[in-house]
OpenMM code with the backbone's topology and positions (N, CA, C; nanometers):
from openmm import Vec3, app, unit

residues = "MET ARG PRO LEU LYS LEU VAL GLU PRO ASP ILE VAL LEU GLU GLU SER TYR LEU SER PHE TYR LYS GLU TRP LYS ASP SER GLY GLU THR MET ILE PRO TRP VAL ILE GLU LYS ASP PRO SER ASN PHE GLN ALA MET VAL GLN GLY LEU HIS ASN ASP ALA LYS GLY ILE ASP LEU PRO GLU GLY PHE VAL PRO GLY SER THR TYR TRP LEU ILE ASP GLN GLU ASN LYS VAL ILE GLY ALA VAL ASN ILE ARG HIS ALA LEU THR GLU PRO LEU ARG ASN ALA GLY GLY HIS ILE GLY TYR GLY ILE ARG PRO SER GLU ARG ARG LYS GLY TYR ALA THR GLU LEU LEU ARG LEU SER LEU GLU LYS SER LYS GLU LEU GLY ILE PRO ARG ALA LEU VAL VAL CYS ASP GLU ILE ASN THR GLY SER MET LYS THR ILE LEU ASN ASN GLY GLY VAL GLU ASP GLU ASP PHE ILE GLU LYS ASP GLY ASN VAL VAL LYS ARG TYR TRP ILE GLU LEU".split()
positions = [
    Vec3(0.2895, -1.8707, -0.2716),
    Vec3(0.2913, -1.7175, -0.3466),
    Vec3(0.3310, -1.6098, -0.2094),
    Vec3(0.4165, -1.5608, -0.2002),
    Vec3(0.4856, -1.4575, -0.1109),
    Vec3(0.3453, -1.3725, -0.1251),
    Vec3(0.3243, -1.3258, -0.0378),
    Vec3(0.1940, -1.2216, -0.0091),
    Vec3(0.2638, -1.0818, -0.0361),
    Vec3(0.2151, -1.0746, -0.1250),
    Vec3(0.2820, -0.8980, -0.2194),
    Vec3(0.1324, -0.7999, -0.2167),
    Vec3(0.2089, -0.6463, -0.2428),
    Vec3(0.1039, -0.5862, -0.2776),
    Vec3(0.1469, -0.4633, -0.3655),
    Vec3(0.0707, -0.3546, -0.3776),
    Vec3(0.0859, -0.2875, -0.4505),
    Vec3(0.1386, -0.1169, -0.3940),
    Vec3(0.2543, -0.0922, -0.3972),
    Vec3(0.2856, 0.0585, -0.3317),
    Vec3(0.3040, 0.1665, -0.4561),
    Vec3(0.2919, 0.3064, -0.3848),
    Vec3(0.2625, 0.4226, -0.5300),
    Vec3(0.4710, 0.4045, -0.4562),
    Vec3(0.5579, 0.4554, -0.5599),
    Vec3(0.6850, 0.4601, -0.6146),
    Vec3(0.7165, 0.5633, -0.4138),
    Vec3(0.8149, 0.5195, -0.3631),
    Vec3(0.8941, 0.5784, -0.2263),
    Vec3(0.9783, 0.5906, -0.2475),
    Vec3(1.0892, 0.7165, -0.1751),
    Vec3(1.2345, 0.7200, -0.1908),
    Vec3(1.2472, 0.5876, -0.0694),
    Vec3(1.1442, 0.5667, -0.0073),
    Vec3(1.2637, 0.4544, 0.1142),
    Vec3(1.2809, 0.3438, 0.0453),
    Vec3(1.1972, 0.3078, -0.0880),
    Vec3(1.2370, 0.2039, -0.1487),
    Vec3(1.3685, 0.2071, -0.2537),
    Vec3(1.4106, 0.2924, -0.2355),
    Vec3(1.5416, 0.2957, -0.3564),
    Vec3(1.6258, 0.2299, -0.3723),
    Vec3(1.7073, 0.1625, -0.2661),
    Vec3(1.7409, 0.0112, -0.2973),
    Vec3(1.7230, -0.1098, -0.4026),
    Vec3(1.5925, -0.1441, -0.3268),
    Vec3(1.5415, -0.2199, -0.3740),
    Vec3(1.4928, -0.1754, -0.5314),
    Vec3(1.4426, -0.0971, -0.5459),
    Vec3(1.4004, -0.0601, -0.6491),
    Vec3(1.5235, -0.0661, -0.7805),
    Vec3(1.6513, 0.0125, -0.7649),
    Vec3(1.7584, 0.0031, -0.8007),
    Vec3(1.7867, -0.1469, -0.8324),
    Vec3(1.8130, -0.2322, -0.7816),
    Vec3(1.8036, -0.3617, -0.7851),
    Vec3(1.7554, -0.4031, -0.8511),
    Vec3(1.5684, -0.3869, -0.8290),
    Vec3(1.4726, -0.4354, -0.9967),
    Vec3(1.5368, -0.3452, -1.1404),
    Vec3(1.5842, -0.2446, -1.0727),
    Vec3(1.6274, -0.1454, -1.2259),
    Vec3(1.7401, -0.2528, -1.2775),
    Vec3(1.8264, -0.2435, -1.2537),
    Vec3(1.9451, -0.2726, -1.2744),
    Vec3(1.9359, -0.4508, -1.3314),
    Vec3(1.8737, -0.5013, -1.2572),
    Vec3(1.8350, -0.6462, -1.3119),
    Vec3(1.8146, -0.6292, -1.4604),
    Vec3(1.6611, -0.5419, -1.4548),
    Vec3(1.6310, -0.5831, -1.5868),
    Vec3(1.6985, -0.5317, -1.7014),
    Vec3(1.7637, -0.3930, -1.6923),
    Vec3(1.8591, -0.3722, -1.7613),
    Vec3(2.0045, -0.4639, -1.8003),
    Vec3(2.0238, -0.5114, -1.6657),
    Vec3(2.1117, -0.5786, -1.7417),
    Vec3(2.0746, -0.7255, -1.7962),
    Vec3(1.9579, -0.7197, -1.8131),
    Vec3(1.8922, -0.8844, -1.8833),
    Vec3(1.8842, -0.8298, -2.0309),
    Vec3(1.9479, -0.6982, -2.0322),
    Vec3(1.9003, -0.6639, -2.2048),
    Vec3(1.7953, -0.6779, -2.2818),
    Vec3(1.6574, -0.7116, -2.2051),
    Vec3(1.5037, -0.6937, -2.2575),
    Vec3(1.4324, -0.5642, -2.2495),
    Vec3(1.3618, -0.5345, -2.3349),
    Vec3(1.2626, -0.4045, -2.3336),
    Vec3(1.2004, -0.4047, -2.1578),
    Vec3(1.2386, -0.2879, -2.1750),
    Vec3(1.1645, -0.2821, -2.0359),
    Vec3(1.0608, -0.2046, -2.0330),
    Vec3(0.9805, -0.3308, -1.9883),
    Vec3(0.8078, -0.2902, -1.9637),
    Vec3(0.7286, -0.3414, -1.8347),
    Vec3(0.6568, -0.1779, -1.7723),
    Vec3(0.6511, -0.0941, -1.8339),
    Vec3(0.6782, 0.0015, -1.8909),
    Vec3(0.6768, 0.0817, -1.9672),
    Vec3(0.8172, 0.2535, -1.9969),
    Vec3(0.8375, 0.2867, -1.9122),
    Vec3(0.7546, 0.3200, -1.7715),
    Vec3(0.8352, 0.4018, -1.7099),
    Vec3(0.9379, 0.3765, -1.6531),
    Vec3(0.9368, 0.2101, -1.6218),
    Vec3(1.0704, 0.1718, -1.5163),
    Vec3(1.2233, 0.2724, -1.6074),
    Vec3(1.1885, 0.2706, -1.7527),
    Vec3(1.3314, 0.3486, -1.8453),
    Vec3(1.3554, 0.4743, -1.7556),
    Vec3(1.2933, 0.4821, -1.7183),
    Vec3(1.2748, 0.6459, -1.6148),
    Vec3(1.4193, 0.6485, -1.5636),
    Vec3(1.5279, 0.7228, -1.6103),
    Vec3(1.6528, 0.7028, -1.5469),
    Vec3(1.6453, 0.7212, -1.3681),
    Vec3(1.6883, 0.6592, -1.3122),
    Vec3(1.6708, 0.6354, -1.1371),
    Vec3(1.7916, 0.7026, -1.0879),
    Vec3(1.9133, 0.8061, -1.1814),
    Vec3(2.0100, 0.8207, -1.0591),
    Vec3(2.0022, 0.9405, -0.9982),
    Vec3(1.8926, 1.0229, -1.0413),
    Vec3(1.8271, 1.1105, -0.9159),
    Vec3(1.7193, 1.0659, -0.8835),
    Vec3(1.7151, 0.9544, -0.7360),
    Vec3(1.5981, 0.9008, -0.7388),
    Vec3(1.4774, 0.9816, -0.6735),
    Vec3(1.5302, 1.1000, -0.6011),
    Vec3(1.3918, 1.1406, -0.5614),
    Vec3(1.2727, 1.2460, -0.6712),
    Vec3(1.3723, 1.2552, -0.7776),
    Vec3(1.3495, 1.3413, -0.8621),
    Vec3(1.2380, 1.2314, -0.9905),
    Vec3(1.2783, 1.1273, -0.9650),
    Vec3(1.2235, 0.9772, -1.0462),
    Vec3(1.0840, 0.9875, -0.9903),
    Vec3(1.1087, 0.9505, -0.8578),
    Vec3(0.9997, 0.9039, -0.7655),
    Vec3(0.8816, 1.0527, -0.8018),
    Vec3(0.9174, 1.1945, -0.7863),
    Vec3(0.8351, 1.3128, -0.7849),
    Vec3(0.7730, 1.3237, -0.9647),
    Vec3(0.8370, 1.3198, -1.0262),
    Vec3(0.8356, 1.2557, -1.1751),
    Vec3(0.6858, 1.1369, -1.1655),
    Vec3(0.7044, 1.0636, -1.1569),
    Vec3(0.5809, 0.9412, -1.1497),
    Vec3(0.4943, 0.9818, -1.0276),
    Vec3(0.4157, 1.0990, -0.9381),
    Vec3(0.3741, 1.1086, -0.8465),
    Vec3(0.3222, 1.2633, -0.9899),
    Vec3(0.3790, 1.2998, -1.0310),
    Vec3(0.3864, 1.4335, -1.1144),
    Vec3(0.2810, 1.3267, -1.2314),
    Vec3(0.3075, 1.2239, -1.2585),
    Vec3(0.2402, 1.1826, -1.3953),
    Vec3(0.0990, 1.1497, -1.3799),
    Vec3(0.0799, 1.0794, -1.2002),
    Vec3(-0.0616, 1.0154, -1.2091),
    Vec3(-0.1419, 1.1539, -1.1834),
    Vec3(-0.0875, 1.2696, -1.1607),
    Vec3(-0.1611, 1.4138, -1.1506),
    Vec3(-0.1705, 1.4930, -1.2441),
    Vec3(-0.1230, 1.4533, -1.3840),
    Vec3(-0.1133, 1.5421, -1.4805),
    Vec3(-0.0018, 1.6718, -1.4975),
    Vec3(0.0476, 1.6333, -1.4172),
    Vec3(0.1422, 1.7495, -1.3852),
    Vec3(0.2155, 1.7595, -1.4818),
    Vec3(0.2908, 1.8415, -1.5694),
    Vec3(0.3920, 1.8477, -1.6710),
    Vec3(0.4008, 1.7288, -1.7962),
    Vec3(0.2688, 1.7226, -1.8053),
    Vec3(0.3200, 1.5740, -1.8720),
    Vec3(0.3617, 1.6276, -2.0534),
    Vec3(0.4676, 1.5373, -2.0795),
    Vec3(0.4639, 1.5696, -2.2433),
    Vec3(0.3422, 1.5383, -2.3501),
    Vec3(0.3340, 1.6358, -2.4670),
    Vec3(0.2347, 1.6019, -2.5427),
    Vec3(0.1830, 1.5137, -2.5983),
    Vec3(0.0560, 1.4939, -2.5642),
    Vec3(-0.0398, 1.3613, -2.6507),
    Vec3(0.0068, 1.2545, -2.5235),
    Vec3(0.0614, 1.2591, -2.3972),
    Vec3(0.0410, 1.1713, -2.3008),
    Vec3(-0.0885, 1.2180, -2.1941),
    Vec3(-0.1347, 1.1228, -2.1538),
    Vec3(-0.2501, 1.1383, -2.0489),
    Vec3(-0.2088, 1.0993, -1.9470),
    Vec3(-0.2130, 1.1243, -1.7461),
    Vec3(-0.2100, 1.0752, -1.6826),
    Vec3(-0.2070, 0.9368, -1.6594),
    Vec3(-0.1115, 0.9065, -1.5756),
    Vec3(-0.1112, 0.7683, -1.5552),
    Vec3(-0.0218, 0.7352, -1.3748),
    Vec3(-0.0562, 0.6517, -1.3458),
    Vec3(-0.0073, 0.6158, -1.2127),
    Vec3(0.0417, 0.4640, -1.2200),
    Vec3(0.1712, 0.5145, -1.1736),
    Vec3(0.2449, 0.4048, -1.1487),
    Vec3(0.2784, 0.3575, -0.9806),
    Vec3(0.2616, 0.1928, -1.0058),
    Vec3(0.2781, 0.1287, -0.8933),
    Vec3(0.4042, 0.0281, -0.8138),
    Vec3(0.4786, 0.0165, -0.7659),
    Vec3(0.5544, -0.0917, -0.7582),
    Vec3(0.4787, -0.2231, -0.6973),
    Vec3(0.5211, -0.3868, -0.7447),
    Vec3(0.4549, -0.4711, -0.6804),
    Vec3(0.6112, -0.4968, -0.5498),
    Vec3(0.5258, -0.5162, -0.4760),
    Vec3(0.6390, -0.5657, -0.3190),
    Vec3(0.5776, -0.6650, -0.2571),
    Vec3(0.6839, -0.7387, -0.1919),
    Vec3(0.6698, -0.8566, -0.0805),
    Vec3(0.6854, -0.7711, 0.0148),
    Vec3(0.6561, -0.9306, 0.1310),
    Vec3(0.6937, -0.8857, 0.2958),
    Vec3(0.8089, -0.8148, 0.3243),
    Vec3(0.9440, -0.8511, 0.2022),
    Vec3(1.0513, -0.7913, 0.2854),
    Vec3(1.0952, -0.6786, 0.2082),
    Vec3(0.9518, -0.6236, 0.1004),
    Vec3(0.9766, -0.5074, 0.0446),
    Vec3(1.0856, -0.5103, -0.0484),
    Vec3(1.0752, -0.6066, -0.1391),
    Vec3(1.1708, -0.6234, -0.2658),
    Vec3(1.0937, -0.5946, -0.3791),
    Vec3(1.0830, -0.5243, -0.4538),
    Vec3(1.0026, -0.4943, -0.5401),
    Vec3(1.0540, -0.6104, -0.6947),
    Vec3(0.9461, -0.6236, -0.6665),
    Vec3(0.8628, -0.7695, -0.7547),
    Vec3(0.8861, -0.6976, -0.8872),
    Vec3(0.8206, -0.6606, -0.9371),
    Vec3(0.7313, -0.5586, -1.0460),
    Vec3(0.6755, -0.4601, -1.0640),
    Vec3(0.6509, -0.4000, -1.1592),
    Vec3(0.5738, -0.2891, -1.1916),
    Vec3(0.4651, -0.2683, -1.2753),
    Vec3(0.3908, -0.1276, -1.2391),
    Vec3(0.3168, -0.1266, -1.2907),
    Vec3(0.2633, 0.0275, -1.3527),
    Vec3(0.2019, 0.0481, -1.4812),
    Vec3(0.1330, 0.1791, -1.5345),
    Vec3(0.0126, 0.1924, -1.5722),
    Vec3(-0.0628, 0.2610, -1.4945),
    Vec3(-0.2089, 0.2469, -1.5130),
    Vec3(-0.2579, 0.3913, -1.5881),
    Vec3(-0.2548, 0.3823, -1.7267),
    Vec3(-0.3062, 0.5476, -1.7768),
    Vec3(-0.4386, 0.5292, -1.7846),
    Vec3(-0.4722, 0.6509, -1.6954),
    Vec3(-0.6489, 0.6838, -1.6602),
    Vec3(-0.7441, 0.6907, -1.7713),
    Vec3(-0.6716, 0.7573, -1.8966),
    Vec3(-0.7827, 0.7497, -2.0000),
    Vec3(-0.6653, 0.7024, -2.1433),
    Vec3(-0.7514, 0.6705, -2.2487),
    Vec3(-0.6952, 0.6366, -2.3596),
    Vec3(-0.6766, 0.7345, -2.4797),
    Vec3(-0.5739, 0.7369, -2.5171),
    Vec3(-0.5631, 0.8075, -2.6565),
    Vec3(-0.5882, 0.7082, -2.8094),
    Vec3(-0.5980, 0.7631, -2.9464),
    Vec3(-0.5812, 0.6171, -3.0120),
    Vec3(-0.4410, 0.5472, -3.0301),
    Vec3(-0.3315, 0.6158, -3.0134),
    Vec3(-0.2330, 0.5109, -3.0409),
    Vec3(-0.2489, 0.4197, -2.9221),
    Vec3(-0.2994, 0.4869, -2.7669),
    Vec3(-0.3055, 0.3689, -2.6780),
    Vec3(-0.4610, 0.2757, -2.6435),
    Vec3(-0.5172, 0.3065, -2.7254),
    Vec3(-0.6637, 0.2289, -2.7630),
    Vec3(-0.5833, 0.1399, -2.8728),
    Vec3(-0.5082, 0.1871, -2.9504),
    Vec3(-0.4778, 0.0628, -3.0613),
    Vec3(-0.3341, -0.0594, -2.9545),
    Vec3(-0.2513, -0.0158, -2.9564),
    Vec3(-0.1525, -0.0982, -2.9128),
    Vec3(-0.1105, -0.0466, -2.7081),
    Vec3(-0.1574, 0.0224, -2.6721),
    Vec3(-0.0974, 0.0297, -2.5069),
    Vec3(-0.1915, 0.0106, -2.4340),
    Vec3(-0.3251, 0.0135, -2.4241),
    Vec3(-0.4176, -0.0035, -2.3164),
    Vec3(-0.3970, 0.0778, -2.2031),
    Vec3(-0.4934, 0.0249, -2.1232),
    Vec3(-0.5053, 0.1218, -1.9634),
    Vec3(-0.3535, 0.0597, -1.9075),
    Vec3(-0.3400, -0.0656, -1.8962),
    Vec3(-0.2315, -0.1250, -1.8124),
    Vec3(-0.1075, -0.1775, -1.8751),
    Vec3(-0.0201, -0.0957, -1.8461),
    Vec3(0.1511, -0.1472, -1.8961),
    Vec3(0.1671, -0.2266, -1.7444),
    Vec3(0.2550, -0.3612, -1.7522),
    Vec3(0.3056, -0.4358, -1.6417),
    Vec3(0.3781, -0.4890, -1.6529),
    Vec3(0.5173, -0.5099, -1.5562),
    Vec3(0.6591, -0.6209, -1.6136),
    Vec3(0.6587, -0.6736, -1.4490),
    Vec3(0.7192, -0.8085, -1.4674),
    Vec3(0.7943, -0.8994, -1.3392),
    Vec3(0.9352, -0.8858, -1.3695),
    Vec3(1.0104, -0.8128, -1.2927),
    Vec3(1.1732, -0.8288, -1.2521),
    Vec3(1.1815, -1.0056, -1.3495),
    Vec3(1.3139, -0.9992, -1.4422),
    Vec3(1.3373, -1.0969, -1.5022),
    Vec3(1.3649, -1.2557, -1.3932),
    Vec3(1.3817, -1.2722, -1.2839),
    Vec3(1.4590, -1.3252, -1.1840),
    Vec3(1.3159, -1.3786, -1.1078),
    Vec3(1.2108, -1.3376, -1.1198),
    Vec3(1.0875, -1.3714, -1.1012),
    Vec3(0.9839, -1.4116, -1.1439),
    Vec3(0.9972, -1.4335, -1.2734),
    Vec3(0.9101, -1.4658, -1.3386),
    Vec3(0.8343, -1.6258, -1.3437),
    Vec3(0.7539, -1.6554, -1.3877),
    Vec3(0.6863, -1.8216, -1.4308),
    Vec3(0.6620, -1.8494, -1.2667),
    Vec3(0.6229, -1.7498, -1.1750),
    Vec3(0.5829, -1.7530, -1.0067),
    Vec3(0.4636, -1.7258, -1.0055),
    Vec3(0.3646, -1.6942, -1.1135),
    Vec3(0.2498, -1.6769, -1.0870),
    Vec3(0.2444, -1.4605, -1.0303),
    Vec3(0.3378, -1.3944, -1.0448),
    Vec3(0.3163, -1.3160, -0.9981),
    Vec3(0.2683, -1.1785, -1.0776),
    Vec3(0.2596, -1.2307, -1.2264),
    Vec3(0.1830, -1.1303, -1.3074),
    Vec3(0.0723, -1.1410, -1.2747),
    Vec3(-0.0108, -1.2644, -1.3072),
    Vec3(-0.1152, -1.2717, -1.2729),
    Vec3(-0.1936, -1.1838, -1.1607),
    Vec3(-0.1127, -1.2109, -1.0118),
    Vec3(-0.1381, -1.1465, -0.9356),
    Vec3(-0.1583, -0.9661, -0.9411),
    Vec3(-0.0083, -0.9188, -1.0036),
    Vec3(-0.0140, -0.8081, -1.0504),
    Vec3(-0.0875, -0.7559, -1.1294),
    Vec3(-0.1747, -0.8097, -1.2048),
    Vec3(-0.2656, -0.7682, -1.3146),
    Vec3(-0.3958, -0.7309, -1.2429),
    Vec3(-0.4449, -0.8744, -1.0936),
    Vec3(-0.5470, -0.8697, -1.0225),
    Vec3(-0.5308, -0.7784, -0.9255),
    Vec3(-0.4356, -0.6734, -0.8659),
    Vec3(-0.4221, -0.6003, -0.7916),
    Vec3(-0.4183, -0.4610, -0.9086),
    Vec3(-0.3907, -0.4756, -0.9997),
    Vec3(-0.3780, -0.3415, -1.0851),
    Vec3(-0.5025, -0.3178, -1.1274),
    Vec3(-0.5948, -0.3912, -1.1605),
    Vec3(-0.7491, -0.3940, -1.1912),
    Vec3(-0.7751, -0.3360, -1.0614),
    Vec3(-0.8073, -0.3681, -0.9560),
    Vec3(-0.8532, -0.2779, -0.8722),
    Vec3(-0.8181, -0.1702, -0.8273),
    Vec3(-0.7000, -0.1563, -0.8581),
    Vec3(-0.6650, 0.0271, -0.9035),
    Vec3(-0.7437, 0.0729, -0.9797),
    Vec3(-0.7164, 0.0421, -1.0918),
    Vec3(-0.7997, 0.1081, -1.1802),
    Vec3(-0.9884, 0.1355, -1.1855),
    Vec3(-0.9975, 0.0262, -1.0914),
    Vec3(-1.1249, 0.0390, -1.0713),
    Vec3(-1.1521, 0.1812, -0.9645),
    Vec3(-1.0721, 0.1788, -0.8695),
    Vec3(-1.0849, 0.2876, -0.7741),
    Vec3(-1.0285, 0.4219, -0.8457),
    Vec3(-0.9720, 0.4496, -0.9305),
    Vec3(-0.9457, 0.5354, -1.0332),
    Vec3(-1.0385, 0.5847, -1.1598),
    Vec3(-1.1348, 0.4967, -1.1185),
    Vec3(-1.2630, 0.5260, -1.2316),
    Vec3(-1.2985, 0.4556, -1.3203),
    Vec3(-1.2258, 0.3786, -1.3782),
    Vec3(-1.2309, 0.2889, -1.5494),
    Vec3(-1.3055, 0.1662, -1.5245),
    Vec3(-1.4170, 0.2115, -1.5922),
    Vec3(-1.4811, 0.0308, -1.5606),
    Vec3(-1.4830, -0.0588, -1.6402),
    Vec3(-1.3889, -0.0240, -1.7443),
    Vec3(-1.3622, -0.1216, -1.8218),
    Vec3(-1.1792, -0.0879, -1.8523),
    Vec3(-1.0859, -0.2116, -1.8150),
    Vec3(-0.9864, -0.1866, -1.8823),
    Vec3(-0.8993, -0.2280, -2.0025),
    Vec3(-0.9061, -0.1792, -2.1403),
    Vec3(-0.7806, -0.2404, -2.1750),
    Vec3(-0.6774, -0.2706, -2.1731),
    Vec3(-0.6142, -0.4271, -2.1954),
    Vec3(-0.4981, -0.4274, -2.1551),
    Vec3(-0.4583, -0.5352, -2.3044),
    Vec3(-0.3125, -0.4919, -2.3239),
    Vec3(-0.2674, -0.5550, -2.4364),
    Vec3(-0.1011, -0.5960, -2.4557),
    Vec3(-0.0963, -0.7197, -2.5668),
    Vec3(0.0137, -0.8105, -2.5324),
    Vec3(0.0971, -0.8321, -2.6767),
    Vec3(0.2271, -0.8694, -2.6976),
    Vec3(0.2162, -0.9011, -2.8352),
    Vec3(0.2017, -1.0416, -2.8087),
    Vec3(0.1468, -1.0642, -2.9740),
    Vec3(0.1089, -1.1737, -3.0098),
    Vec3(0.1827, -1.3290, -2.9247),
    Vec3(0.3445, -1.2952, -2.9394),
    Vec3(0.4223, -1.3868, -2.9080),
    Vec3(0.4270, -1.4001, -2.7899),
    Vec3(0.3649, -1.3209, -2.6864),
    Vec3(0.3752, -1.3055, -2.5418),
    Vec3(0.2715, -1.4234, -2.5261),
    Vec3(0.2817, -1.5184, -2.5047),
    Vec3(0.2112, -1.5959, -2.4558),
    Vec3(0.1864, -1.6261, -2.3101),
    Vec3(0.2419, -1.6039, -2.2318),
    Vec3(0.2759, -1.5637, -2.0808),
    Vec3(0.1552, -1.4660, -2.0552),
    Vec3(0.1690, -1.3408, -2.1324),
    Vec3(0.1565, -1.2244, -2.0954),
    Vec3(-0.0132, -1.3012, -2.1574),
    Vec3(-0.0648, -1.2892, -2.2438),
    Vec3(-0.1586, -1.3380, -2.3088),
    Vec3(-0.3242, -1.4541, -2.1855),
    Vec3(-0.2044, -1.5432, -2.0985),
    Vec3(-0.2473, -1.6126, -2.0189),
    Vec3(-0.2683, -1.5310, -1.8846),
    Vec3(-0.1835, -1.4531, -1.8756),
    Vec3(-0.2042, -1.3142, -1.7489),
    Vec3(-0.3135, -1.3021, -1.7584),
    Vec3(-0.3318, -1.2112, -1.8564),
    Vec3(-0.4788, -1.1453, -1.9251),
    Vec3(-0.5873, -1.1880, -1.9068),
    Vec3(-0.6134, -1.3216, -1.9811),
    Vec3(-0.6761, -1.4300, -1.9926),
    Vec3(-0.7332, -1.5052, -1.8447),
    Vec3(-0.6657, -1.5019, -1.7920),
    Vec3(-0.6790, -1.5468, -1.6169),
    Vec3(-0.7756, -1.4041, -1.5178),
    Vec3(-0.7681, -1.3217, -1.5698),
    Vec3(-0.7820, -1.2186, -1.5175),
    Vec3(-0.9537, -1.1702, -1.5803),
    Vec3(-1.0020, -1.2752, -1.6312),
    Vec3(-1.0953, -1.2008, -1.7110),
    Vec3(-1.1197, -1.1324, -1.8285),
    Vec3(-0.9912, -1.1359, -1.9461),
    Vec3(-0.9750, -1.0920, -2.0744),
    Vec3(-1.0773, -1.1126, -2.1776),
    Vec3(-1.1108, -1.0606, -2.2143),
    Vec3(-1.2352, -1.0490, -2.3512),
    Vec3(-1.1295, -1.0149, -2.4419),
    Vec3(-1.1062, -1.1281, -2.5950),
    Vec3(-1.0777, -1.0621, -2.6537),
    Vec3(-1.1434, -0.9743, -2.7872),
    Vec3(-1.0705, -0.8644, -2.8164),
    Vec3(-1.1308, -0.7827, -2.8845),
    Vec3(-1.0199, -0.8284, -3.0528),
    Vec3(-1.0573, -0.7141, -3.1462),
    Vec3(-1.0272, -0.7225, -3.2296),
    Vec3(-0.8406, -0.6720, -3.2333),
    Vec3(-0.7339, -0.7629, -3.3187),
    Vec3(-0.6275, -0.7339, -3.3519),
    Vec3(-0.5897, -0.6180, -3.3651),
    Vec3(-0.4171, -0.6251, -3.3616),
    Vec3(-0.4084, -0.4316, -3.4021),
    Vec3(-0.2858, -0.4857, -3.4679),
    Vec3(-0.2225, -0.4535, -3.5929),
    Vec3(-0.1281, -0.4623, -3.6302),
    Vec3(-0.0447, -0.3409, -3.6852),
    Vec3(0.0928, -0.3439, -3.6121),
    Vec3(0.1903, -0.2431, -3.6507),
    Vec3(0.2191, -0.2334, -3.7383),
    Vec3(0.2916, -0.1183, -3.7716),
    Vec3(0.3596, -0.1081, -3.8992),
    Vec3(0.4617, -0.1911, -3.9801),
    Vec3(0.5291, -0.2514, -3.8300),
    Vec3(0.6422, -0.3783, -3.8172),
    Vec3(0.5715, -0.4613, -3.8767),
    Vec3(0.4552, -0.5155, -3.8561),
    Vec3(0.4043, -0.6324, -3.8929),
    Vec3(0.3674, -0.7376, -3.7255),
    Vec3(0.4064, -0.6590, -3.6673),
    Vec3(0.3656, -0.7070, -3.4866),
    Vec3(0.2512, -0.6930, -3.4848),
    Vec3(0.1701, -0.8151, -3.4587),
    Vec3(0.0486, -0.7976, -3.3624),
    Vec3(0.0267, -0.8157, -3.2516),
    Vec3(-0.0944, -0.7325, -3.2155),
    Vec3(-0.1168, -0.6635, -3.0459),
    Vec3(-0.2086, -0.7195, -2.9869),
    Vec3(-0.2318, -0.8287, -2.9242),
    Vec3(-0.3355, -0.9106, -2.9199),
    Vec3(-0.4396, -0.7277, -2.7941),
    Vec3(-0.5425, -0.7657, -2.8486),
    Vec3(-0.6240, -0.6630, -2.7259),
    Vec3(-0.6906, -0.7053, -2.6734),
    Vec3(-0.7331, -0.6462, -2.5276),
    Vec3(-0.8372, -0.7771, -2.4356),
    Vec3(-0.9367, -0.6486, -2.3424),
    Vec3(-1.0680, -0.6586, -2.3354),
    Vec3(-1.1329, -0.5865, -2.2623),
    Vec3(-1.1605, -0.6872, -2.1150),
    Vec3(-1.1360, -0.5667, -1.9787),
    Vec3(-1.1869, -0.6524, -1.8889),
    Vec3(-1.2729, -0.5501, -1.8100),
    Vec3(-1.3763, -0.6280, -1.7767),
    Vec3(-1.5103, -0.5124, -1.6799),
    Vec3(-1.4554, -0.5465, -1.5953),
    Vec3(-1.4614, -0.4086, -1.5391),
    Vec3(-1.4600, -0.3225, -1.3641),
    Vec3(-1.5508, -0.2929, -1.2925),
] * unit.nanometer
topology = app.Topology()
chain = topology.addChain("A")
for resn in residues:
    res = topology.addResidue(resn, chain)
    for name in ("N", "CA", "C"):
        topology.addAtom(name, app.Element.getBySymbol(name[0]), res)
């Protein structure tokens, strides 16, 4: 596996991030974590908005501060993204968790998600989170394995209104 690191969103990574965004958008898949759905057409404003989210500036009603990081390789290719919520609301406790992460479609099944979550747990600890809740849909066996590989301990499932089963795991930091 290539050497990877987490970095804060930065305008110098615009071309790489736009490639990541376009690949995901073109795949037609749900964009996870939710922050990658943000329109990057005004890239500088998007990056500033992500930095504001981390500081709790101008958050929408019901939102908590959240730090976004991009997973990059040694060529500064954006491989994945993570959003770490600094606290949990009731909806996040049920089905969102502290950490939402995703790997671009062409880079999956290479061990990157496990490394992304490992690095994200380190960042979570730095943010003062003593125990992280990480969730995934029951049908997402790859994510389940990633969470378990990072020390996830299963908690009670949450059943959404549409019947979707959300698996909930706690990881001590």
